[in-house]
C-alpha positions as CSV (number, residue, x, y, z in Angstrom):
1,X,87.6,-21.5,43.6
2,X,86.9,-17.8,44.3
3,X,89.5,-15.5,42.9
4,X,90.9,-14.2,46.2
5,X,91.3,-17.8,47.4
6,X,93.1,-18.8,44.2
7,X,95.5,-15.8,44.5
8,X,96.2,-16.5,48.2
9,X,97.0,-20.1,47.3
10,X,99.4,-19.1,44.5
11,X,101.1,-16.6,46.8
12,X,101.5,-19.0,49.8
13,X,102.4,-22.3,48.2
14,X,105.8,-23.8,48.5
15,X,107.8,-23.7,45.3
16,X,111.1,-24.8,43.8
17,X,114.0,-22.5,44.6
18,X,113.7,-20.6,41.2
19,X,110.3,-19.1,42.3
20,X,110.4,-15.9,44.4
21,X,107.3,-14.4,46.1
22,X,107.5,-10.7,47.0
23,X,104.9,-9.3,49.4
24,X,102.0,-10.9,51.2
25,X,98.7,-10.9,49.3
26,X,96.7,-10.8,52.6
27,X,98.4,-7.7,53.9
28,X,100.3,-6.0,51.1
29,X,99.1,-3.6,48.4
30,X,101.6,-5.0,45.9
31,X,102.4,-8.7,45.6
32,X,104.2,-10.6,42.9
33,X,105.5,-14.1,42.2
34,X,108.5,-14.5,39.8
35,X,110.3,-17.3,38.1
36,X,113.9,-16.2,38.5
37,X,115.0,-18.5,35.6
38,X,112.9,-16.9,32.8
39,X,111.2,-13.8,34.1
40,X,107.6,-15.2,34.1
41,X,105.8,-13.0,36.7
42,X,102.3,-12.4,38.1
43,X,101.8,-9.0,39.7
44,X,98.8,-8.0,41.8
45,X,98.6,-4.3,42.7
46,X,96.1,-2.7,45.0
47,X,94.2,-6.1,44.9
48,X,92.5,-4.9,41.7
49,X,95.1,-4.6,39.0
50,X,96.7,-7.7,37.6
51,X,99.3,-8.5,35.0
52,X,101.0,-11.7,33.9
53,X,104.2,-11.8,31.8
54,X,105.4,-15.0,30.2
55,X,108.9,-16.1,29.4
56,X,108.6,-14.6,25.9
57,X,107.8,-11.2,27.5
58,X,104.2,-11.2,26.3
59,X,102.0,-9.4,28.7
60,X,98.3,-9.8,29.8
61,X,96.8,-6.9,31.7
62,X,93.6,-6.3,33.5
63,X,94.2,-2.6,33.7
64,X,92.1,-0.7,31.1
65,X,93.6,2.7,31.5
66,X,94.7,4.6,28.3
67,X,98.3,4.3,27.4
68,X,100.7,5.5,24.7
69,X,102.6,3.5,22.1
70,X,104.7,5.3,19.5
71,X,103.2,8.7,20.4
72,X,99.6,7.5,19.9
73,X,97.0,7.3,22.7
74,X,95.2,3.9,23.0
75,X,92.0,3.2,24.9
76,X,92.0,-0.6,25.3
77,X,89.0,-2.7,25.8
78,X,88.8,-6.4,27.0
79,X,90.0,-8.6,24.2
80,X,92.2,-5.9,22.6
81,X,95.9,-6.7,21.8
82,X,98.8,-4.5,20.7
83,X,102.0,-5.8,19.3
84,X,105.0,-3.6,19.8
85,X,107.7,-3.1,17.2
86,X,110.0,-5.6,18.9
87,X,107.3,-8.3,18.8
88,X,106.1,-8.2,22.4
89,X,102.3,-8.4,22.6
90,X,100.2,-6.7,25.2
91,X,96.7,-8.3,25.6
92,X,93.8,-7.0,27.8
93,X,91.8,-9.6,29.5
94,X,90.0,-10.3,32.8
95,X,91.8,-10.7,36.1
96,X,90.2,-14.2,36.4
97,X,91.9,-15.2,33.1
98,X,95.2,-13.8,34.3
99,X,95.1,-15.6,37.6
100,X,94.2,-18.8,35.8
101,X,97.3,-18.5,33.5
102,X,99.5,-17.8,36.5
103,X,98.1,-20.6,38.5
104,X,98.6,-23.1,35.7
105,X,102.2,-21.9,35.2
106,X,103.3,-21.7,38.8
107,X,101.6,-25.0,39.7
108,X,104.3,-26.7,37.6
109,X,106.9,-25.4,40.0
110,X,105.2,-26.4,43.2
111,X,107.5,-28.2,45.7
């Protein structure tokens, strides 16, 4: 299934009451779907930037902009991972992989 169709399906499906959808993928610049019980979230921003955070607060990002951790500038590439002092891991992957993770997770909560 093409990426845009898969995202539209995730964002328009009926879910259990613990799932909240914010925005409308077809007409909004910012859309997210959140599991209120544990904080798992998929965020699509400007239809081009994606991130998925699981219940353990690990984060997968498609954004490859430089960022700072502990005062050091990092220039991530696809496949890179950074683990913060408190154990949370930031991983950089493709938007397709992020949407697949989110689809698999939220499908378990379909109504």
